[in-house]
C-alpha positions in Angstrom: 171.5 -64.0 -237.5 174.2 -66.3 -235.9 177.7 -66.8 -237.3 178.8 -70.4 -238.3 180.8 -72.2 -235.7 184.3 -71.5 -237.2 183.5 -67.8 -237.6 182.3 -67.5 -234.1 185.4 -69.2 -232.8 187.5 -66.6 -234.7 185.3 -63.7 -233.3 185.7 -65.0 -229.9 189.4 -65.1 -230.2 189.4 -61.5 -231.4 187.0 -60.3 -228.7 189.8 -60.5 -226.1 190.9 -57.0 -227.3 187.3 -55.6 -227.4 185.7 -53.6 -224.7 183.1 -55.7 -223.1 179.7 -55.1 -221.8 177.9 -57.5 -219.3 174.3 -57.7 -220.4 171.6 -57.1 -217.9 168.7 -59.7 -217.5 166.5 -57.4 -219.6 169.3 -57.0 -222.3 169.7 -60.7 -222.3 166.1 -61.2 -223.1 166.1 -58.7 -225.7 169.2 -60.0 -227.4 167.9 -63.5 -227.6 164.8 -62.3 -229.4 166.9 -60.2 -231.6 169.2 -63.1 -232.7 166.5 -65.6 -233.0 164.1 -63.5 -235.2 161.5 -63.0 -232.4 161.7 -59.3 -232.8 161.7 -59.3 -236.7 161.9 -56.9 -238.6 164.5 -55.6 -235.9 167.9 -57.0 -236.5 169.7 -54.9 -233.7 169.1 -52.4 -231.0 167.3 -49.2 -232.1 169.3 -46.2 -233.5 168.5 -42.7 -232.6 166.1 -42.0 -235.6 164.3 -45.5 -235.0 164.0 -44.8 -231.2 162.6 -41.3 -231.6 159.9 -42.5 -234.1 159.0 -45.6 -232.1 158.4 -43.3 -229.0 156.3 -40.8 -230.8 154.5 -42.8 -233.5 155.1 -46.6 -232.9 157.1 -46.8 -236.2 160.7 -47.4 -237.1 162.4 -44.7 -239.1 161.3 -46.3 -242.4 157.7 -46.4 -241.3 157.5 -50.1 -240.3 155.1 -50.7 -237.4 156.9 -51.3 -234.0 155.5 -50.0 -230.6 158.2 -50.7 -228.1 161.8 -49.5 -227.9 164.4 -52.2 -227.8 167.7 -50.5 -226.6 171.1 -51.3 -225.4 171.6 -48.8 -222.5 175.1 -48.5 -220.9 176.5 -46.1 -218.3 178.4 -42.9 -219.3 181.8 -44.1 -218.1 181.5 -47.0 -220.5 180.3 -45.1 -223.5 183.1 -42.5 -223.0 185.6 -44.8 -223.9 184.2 -45.8 -227.2 184.5 -44.6 -230.7 182.4 -45.2 -233.9 183.6 -48.5 -235.5 184.6 -50.1 -232.3 183.5 -53.7 -231.7 181.9 -54.3 -228.4 181.7 -57.8 -226.9 178.3 -58.4 -225.4 178.6 -61.1 -222.6 176.4 -62.9 -220.3 177.0 -62.8 -216.5 179.5 -65.7 -216.7 181.5 -63.9 -219.3 180.4 -65.8 -222.5 180.4 -63.6 -225.5 176.9 -64.0 -227.2 177.3 -61.2 -229.7 179.3 -58.4 -230.9 178.1 -54.9 -231.6 179.9 -52.7 -234.3 179.2 -49.3 -232.9 177.7 -46.7 -235.1 175.9 -44.5 -232.8 175.8 -43.6 -229.1 172.9 -41.2 -228.0 171.3 -40.0 -224.8 167.6 -40.0 -225.0 165.1 -38.0 -223.0 163.8 -40.8 -220.9 160.9 -38.8 -219.5 159.8 -38.2 -223.0 160.2 -41.9 -223.6 158.1 -42.7 -220.6 155.3 -40.4 -221.6 155.4 -41.6 -225.3 155.5 -45.3 -224.5 153.7 -45.7 -221.2 151.4 -42.6 -221.4 152.7 -41.5 -218.0 155.8 -40.4 -216.1 154.4 -41.8 -212.8 157.2 -44.0 -211.2 154.3 -46.2 -209.6 154.1 -47.6 -213.2 156.7 -50.5 -213.0 157.8 -49.9 -216.6 158.2 -46.3 -216.0 160.1 -47.0 -212.9 162.7 -49.3 -214.5 163.0 -46.7 -217.3 163.6 -43.7 -215.1 165.5 -45.5 -212.2 167.3 -48.4 -213.5 167.9 -47.8 -217.3 171.3 -46.4 -218.0 171.5 -42.9 -219.7 173.3 -43.8 -223.0 171.9 -46.0 -225.7 174.3 -47.8 -228.2 173.3 -49.1 -231.7 175.0 -50.5 -234.7 175.4 -53.8 -236.6 174.8 -56.8 -234.3 176.9 -60.0 -235.0 175.4 -63.1 -233.3 177.7 -65.7 -231.8 175.2 -67.9 -229.8 172.0 -67.7 -228.1 171.9 -67.5 -224.3 172.1 -70.7 -222.6 169.2 -72.0 -220.5 169.3 -75.1 -218.2 165.5 -75.2 -217.4 162.7 -76.7 -219.4 165.0 -77.0 -222.4 162.4 -79.1 -224.3 160.0 -76.1 -224.2 162.4 -73.5 -225.3 162.1 -73.1 -229.1 163.1 -70.3 -231.6 160.6 -68.9 -233.9 161.8 -71.0 -236.7 161.6 -74.1 -234.7 158.0 -73.3 -233.8 157.1 -72.5 -237.4 158.7 -75.8 -238.4 156.6 -77.7 -236.1 153.4 -75.9 -237.3 154.4 -76.9 -240.9 155.1 -80.5 -239.9 151.9 -81.0 -238.1 149.9 -79.2 -240.8 148.7 -76.4 -238.6 147.7 -73.5 -240.9 145.6 -71.6 -238.3 147.2 -71.0 -234.8 145.9 -68.7 -232.1 148.4 -67.6 -229.5 147.7 -67.1 -225.9 150.0 -64.8 -223.8 150.3 -65.2 -220.1 152.6 -64.2 -217.2 150.4 -65.8 -214.5 149.4 -69.4 -213.7 146.6 -70.8 -215.8 143.3 -71.7 -214.0 140.0 -72.9 -215.3 138.9 -69.5 -216.6 142.0 -69.2 -218.8 141.4 -72.6 -220.2 137.9 -72.1 -221.1 138.8 -68.7 -222.7 141.4 -70.6 -224.9 138.9 -73.2 -225.9 136.5 -70.5 -227.0 139.2 -68.6 -228.9 140.2 -71.9 -230.7 136.6 -72.4 -231.9 136.1 -68.8 -232.8 139.3 -68.7 -234.9 138.9 -72.5 -236.0 142.6 -72.7 -234.9 145.0 -74.7 -233.0 146.5 -73.2 -229.8 149.9 -72.0 -228.9 150.3 -71.4 -225.1 153.4 -69.2 -225.0 154.0 -67.9 -221.5 156.5 -65.1 -220.8 159.5 -66.6 -218.9 161.7 -63.5 -218.9 161.2 -60.5 -216.7 157.6 -59.8 -215.7 155.8 -57.6 -213.1 157.6 -57.6 -209.6 155.5 -59.9 -207.4 154.5 -62.2 -210.1 154.8 -66.1 -209.5 158.3 -67.2 -210.6 158.5 -68.9 -214.0 159.6 -72.2 -212.6 156.4 -72.6 -210.7 154.3 -71.3 -213.5 155.7 -73.6 -216.1 155.0 -76.6 -213.9 151.5 -75.4 -213.7 151.2 -75.0 -217.4 152.5 -78.4 -217.9 149.8 -79.7 -215.7 147.1 -77.6 -217.6 148.2 -78.9 -221.0 146.8 -82.3 -220.0 143.2 -80.8 -220.4 143.6 -80.2 -224.1 142.9 -82.8 -226.7 145.9 -84.5 -228.0 147.2 -82.7 -231.2 145.3 -79.4 -230.4 147.7 -77.4 -228.4 151.5 -76.7 -227.9 153.3 -75.3 -225.0 156.3 -73.2 -225.8 158.2 -70.6 -223.7 158.9 -67.0 -224.7 162.1 -65.3 -223.2 160.6 -61.9 -223.2 161.2 -59.0 -220.9 157.9 -57.5 -220.4 157.4 -53.6 -220.1 153.8 -53.7 -218.9 153.0 -51.0 -221.4 149.3 -51.9 -221.8 147.9 -51.3 -225.4 151.4 -50.9 -227.0 152.6 -54.0 -225.3 149.6 -55.9 -226.6 150.4 -54.9 -230.2 154.1 -55.8 -229.6 153.0 -59.2 -228.3 150.9 -59.7 -231.5 153.9 -58.8 -233.8 156.1 -61.3 -231.9 153.5 -64.1 -232.3 153.4 -63.5 -235.9 157.1 -64.2 -236.0 156.4 -67.6 -234.3 154.0 -68.4 -237.2 150.7 -67.7 -235.5 147.7 -66.4 -237.4 145.6 -65.1 -234.4 146.3 -63.7 -231.1 144.1 -63.6 -228.0 143.9 -60.0 -226.4 141.9 -60.1 -223.2 140.8 -57.4 -220.7 143.6 -55.1 -219.5 146.2 -56.9 -221.5 149.8 -56.2 -220.0 148.2 -53.8 -217.6 150.4 -52.6 -214.7 147.8 -52.0 -212.2 146.7 -48.5 -210.7 148.4 -45.2 -210.3 148.9 -43.5 -206.9 145.3 -42.2 -207.1 144.0 -45.7 -207.5 143.0 -45.3 -211.1 144.0 -47.8 -213.8 146.7 -46.7 -216.1 144.9 -48.0 -219.0 141.3 -48.6 -219.8 140.2 -52.3 -219.7 139.8 -52.6 -223.5 142.3 -49.9 -224.7 144.6 -52.9 -225.7 141.9 -54.5 -227.8 141.2 -51.1 -229.6 144.7 -50.5 -230.5 145.5 -54.0 -231.7 142.2 -53.9 -233.7 143.2 -50.6 -235.5 146.6 -52.2 -236.6 145.8 -55.9 -237.1 145.7 -55.8 -240.9 149.1 -54.0 -241.0 150.5 -56.3 -238.5 149.4 -59.4 -240.3 147.8 -61.2 -237.4 144.1 -61.2 -236.4 143.0 -60.4 -232.9 140.7 -62.7 -231.0 139.1 -60.3 -228.3 137.8 -61.5 -224.9 136.1 -60.0 -222.0 136.8 -61.2 -218.5 135.7 -64.8 -217.9 133.2 -65.2 -215.0 132.1 -68.3 -213.3 128.3 -68.4 -213.0 127.2 -70.6 -210.1 123.8 -71.5 -211.3 125.1 -72.9 -214.7 128.3 -74.3 -213.2 130.3 -72.9 -216.2 132.6 -69.8 -217.2 131.1 -67.2 -219.5 132.4 -63.8 -221.0 131.1 -60.9 -218.8 128.9 -59.8 -221.7 126.9 -63.2 -221.6 126.2 -63.2 -217.9 122.5 -62.6 -217.5 121.4 -60.1 -214.7 120.6 -61.8 -211.3 122.9 -64.7 -211.8 125.5 -65.1 -209.0 129.0 -64.9 -210.1 131.9 -66.3 -208.1 135.5 -65.1 -208.3 138.8 -65.3 -206.5 141.3 -62.6 -206.9 145.0 -63.1 -207.2 145.4 -61.6 -203.7 142.6 -63.9 -202.3 144.3 -66.9 -204.0 147.6 -66.2 -202.2 145.8 -65.7 -198.9 144.2 -69.2 -199.2 147.5 -70.7 -200.3 149.5 -69.3 -197.4 146.8 -70.0 -194.9 146.3 -73.5 -196.1 142.7 -72.9 -197.0 140.7 -74.8 -199.7 141.0 -73.7 -203.3 137.6 -74.7 -204.9 137.7 -76.9 -208.1 135.4 -74.5 -210.0 138.4 -72.0 -209.8 141.5 -74.2 -210.6 142.7 -77.7 -211.2 143.7 -79.8 -208.1 147.1 -80.5 -209.9 147.8 -76.8 -210.5 146.9 -76.0 -207.0 149.4 -78.7 -205.6 152.2 -77.0 -207.8 151.3 -73.5 -206.3 151.3 -75.0 -202.7 155.0 -76.2 -203.3 155.9 -72.6 -203.9 153.5 -70.9 -201.5 153.5 -73.1 -198.3 151.5 -72.1 -195.3 152.9 -69.0 -193.6 154.4 -70.9 -190.6 156.8 -72.6 -193.0 157.6 -69.5 -195.0 160.6 -67.2 -194.5 160.1 -63.7 -193.7 162.3 -60.4 -193.5 161.6 -57.7 -191.0 163.6 -54.7 -192.5 164.1 -51.8 -190.0 165.1 -48.4 -191.4 165.7 -44.9 -189.9 168.3 -42.4 -189.0 171.5 -43.3 -187.1 170.6 -43.4 -183.5 166.8 -43.9 -184.1 166.7 -47.2 -182.3 166.7 -49.8 -185.1 169.4 -52.0 -183.8 168.1 -52.0 -180.2 164.4 -53.0 -181.4 166.0 -55.6 -183.8 168.0 -57.1 -181.0 165.1 -57.3 -178.6 163.0 -59.0 -181.3 165.8 -61.4 -182.0 165.8 -62.5 -178.4 162.0 -62.9 -178.4 162.1 -65.1 -181.5 164.9 -67.1 -180.2 163.1 -67.5 -176.9 160.1 -69.0 -178.8 162.6 -71.3 -180.6 160.4 -72.0 -183.6 162.5 -70.5 -186.4 166.0 -69.8 -187.4 166.7 -66.2 -187.0 169.6 -64.1 -188.4 170.3 -60.4 -187.4 171.8 -58.3 -190.2 172.9 -55.2 -188.3 174.2 -52.2 -190.3 177.4 -51.8 -188.6 178.1 -55.6 -188.5 177.3 -55.9 -192.3 179.6 -53.0 -193.0 182.4 -54.9 -191.2 182.0 -58.3 -192.7 180.4 -57.8 -196.0 181.1 -54.3 -197.1 184.3 -53.2 -195.5 185.6 -51.9 -198.8 182.6 -49.5 -199.4 182.6 -45.9 -198.6 179.4 -43.7 -198.0 178.7 -42.3 -201.5 175.3 -42.7 -202.9 176.4 -45.7 -205.0 178.2 -47.4 -202.2 175.2 -47.0 -199.8 172.9 -48.6 -202.5 175.4 -51.4 -202.9 175.6 -52.1 -199.3 171.8 -52.2 -198.9 171.5 -54.4 -201.9 173.9 -56.8 -200.4 172.0 -57.0 -197.1 168.7 -57.5 -199.3 170.4 -60.4 -201.1 171.5 -62.2 -198.0 168.0 -61.6 -196.4 166.3 -62.8 -199.5 168.4 -66.2 -199.2 167.5 -66.5 -195.7 163.8 -65.9 -196.4 163.9 -68.2 -199.5 165.1 -71.1 -197.2 162.4 -70.5 -194.6 164.3 -68.4 -192.0 163.7 -65.1 -190.3 166.0 -62.2 -191.3 166.1 -59.1 -189.2 167.7 -56.2 -191.0 168.7 -52.9 -189.3 170.6 -50.5 -191.7 169.8 -46.9 -192.2 168.8 -47.5 -195.8 168.2 -43.9 -196.6 166.9 -44.1 -200.3 163.4 -45.1 -201.2 164.3 -46.6 -204.5 166.9 -49.0 -203.0 164.4 -50.1 -200.3 161.9 -50.7 -203.1 164.4 -53.0 -204.8 165.1 -54.9 -201.6 161.3 -55.5 -201.0 160.9 -56.8 -204.5 163.9 -59.0 -204.1 162.7 -60.6 -200.8 158.8 -60.6 -201.5 159.4 -63.0 -204.3 160.4 -65.6 -201.7 158.4 -64.8 -198.7 157.2 -62.2 -196.3 158.6 -58.7 -196.0 157.8 -56.1 -193.3 159.4 -52.7 -193.5 159.4 -51.0 -190.0 160.2 -47.3 -190.1 161.8 -46.1 -186.8 160.7 -42.5 -187.3 162.7 -41.0 -184.3 163.3 -37.3 -185.3 166.7 -36.0 -186.2 167.1 -33.8 -183.2 166.5 -36.8 -180.8 168.9 -38.9 -182.8 171.5 -36.2 -182.8 171.1 -35.7 -179.0 171.8 -39.3 -178.4 174.9 -39.5 -180.6 176.8 -42.1 -178.6 179.4 -42.4 -181.2 179.9 -38.7 -181.9 179.0 -39.2 -185.6 176.6 -36.3 -185.9 179.1 -34.0 -184.2 181.7 -35.0 -186.8 179.2 -34.5 -189.6 178.3 -31.1 -188.3 182.1 -30.2 -188.2 182.5 -31.5 -191.7 184.8 -34.4 -190.6 182.4 -37.0 -192.0 181.0 -36.2 -195.4 177.8 -37.4 -196.9 176.2 -38.3 -193.5 172.5 -39.2 -193.6 170.4 -36.5 -192.0 173.1 -33.8 -192.2 174.7 -33.6 -195.5 172.9 -36.4 -197.3 169.1 -37.0 -197.4 166.9 -39.6 -195.7 163.9 -40.4 -197.7 161.2 -41.5 -195.3 159.2 -44.4 -196.2 155.5 -43.9 -197.3 154.2 -47.4 -197.2 156.0 -49.0 -194.1 154.1 -51.8 -192.5 154.8 -50.5 -189.1 156.0 -47.1 -187.9 157.5 -46.4 -184.3 158.9 -43.3 -182.7 161.3 -44.3 -179.8 160.4 -41.1 -177.9 156.9 -42.6 -177.4 157.7 -46.4 -177.6 160.3 -48.4 -175.9 162.4 -51.0 -177.7 160.5 -53.8 -175.8 157.1 -52.4 -176.7 158.1 -52.0 -180.4 159.6 -55.5 -180.6 156.4 -57.0 -179.0 154.3 -55.1 -181.5 156.3 -56.5 -184.4 156.2 -60.0 -182.8 152.3 -59.7 -182.5 152.1 -58.6 -186.2 154.1 -61.6 -187.3 151.9 -63.9 -185.3 148.7 -62.4 -186.7 150.1 -62.9 -190.2 150.9 -66.5 -189.5 154.7 -66.3 -189.7 155.1 -67.1 -186.1 153.0 -69.5 -184.0 
């Protein structure tokens, strides 16, 4: 799939005249697995006929089993300048050309139909659906893919292997039966016991192959996870298990994703694949119901395992039985036996509060790695993100809170006020939807850096769009605390205050696309705190936020 060095150099020189597309993080993951053979039989991004049949039937146009669309999505402005036969340079964010696409087809899919077919829902609460409907660009490109080089990684280099390299290791070591374990979370004792049981059941060696591409928002970052995996591998007998990383961008598509994972592991030389409870499940919908049944993934993989060419090893949830001091599959737990468990939420609570993590749950060395990333709350950074209409009182409350925090003198604090950010970071931006989004994402990025390094960021923009606020929440929550504070002062009150005369100018048509008048404000539905400054003073609101930060452990 990759050109020889001389051919690659020649193509790079030619590419100076090609139109260029900078690959998104998801596209980078997909391209790497296309070029390395991880997505075999795919050799390129899906064409229209392949895409349509994958969505509706989990098959390529020629009938080959394939459950997940792998597409190159671009915006309309870029697609409009292309013609069939054009060569497009596909570049990483640093501008390095990784591949060229000889364009054969550009098509605009029905993404809601794609959501319903692939995910079984159009509910944007589903993270895969949300990415598809909100972040995926409208035009898909396909054509012959010419590989130049794989994406460069600077982390865990010894653990990054292509499918061929993994297969060669298996052959060299004489591993003829290998069971693969897929994970996007840290491994604890239950996971290790599950893999030992799977190895015995399949009479096979073990490939631990965690996903280190995009996973579910809120997941533990891959740097922390891989350090945990390295420590866990010490518990397997020498020569029985291999740790190797998978640069996959997950879709969280439940049953279809489980089948996809099985096909990928076959390409890596595995003969068996572990499918557990709610494999690649995204959680619950807005009514609190799981998107997929707990064993839907196992049912789908079981139906297709012969055709897929890899055997499934199914497992139920592993439970710790106190009286027996061991983990057992749920079906083997006898009635009346006390079962102990710690959820992911409870684990994080214990980590951030400095509480004990019992050894029956995890290994001390794994807990030690997790504590590096999740220190006690008093050492974590946090962002307080105020949102509301112009004149609602956001900046006033934020400034009072700033003074209160500085008075305590325990944390470094930065105020990112909407007007000040506009002046210093976004002076070239207007007030279109796209420019408003970019401004808020810039604020979110700065706040995420402050949070990452243990500071307190106070943000006070209007931030009118729910999807953009959600992106900021995800960006910051990966590094520390995030509190959204909705200053819900009604429009008529904000307009009556109108110190700068902005509402009057908007009513007169002098200012266009003004939030609340000619442009919508999407009120938060899940803000941590809500204030109406008709009923609450700025001092009272700031004191309430400070009390909440103290109660959560971010301020002492």
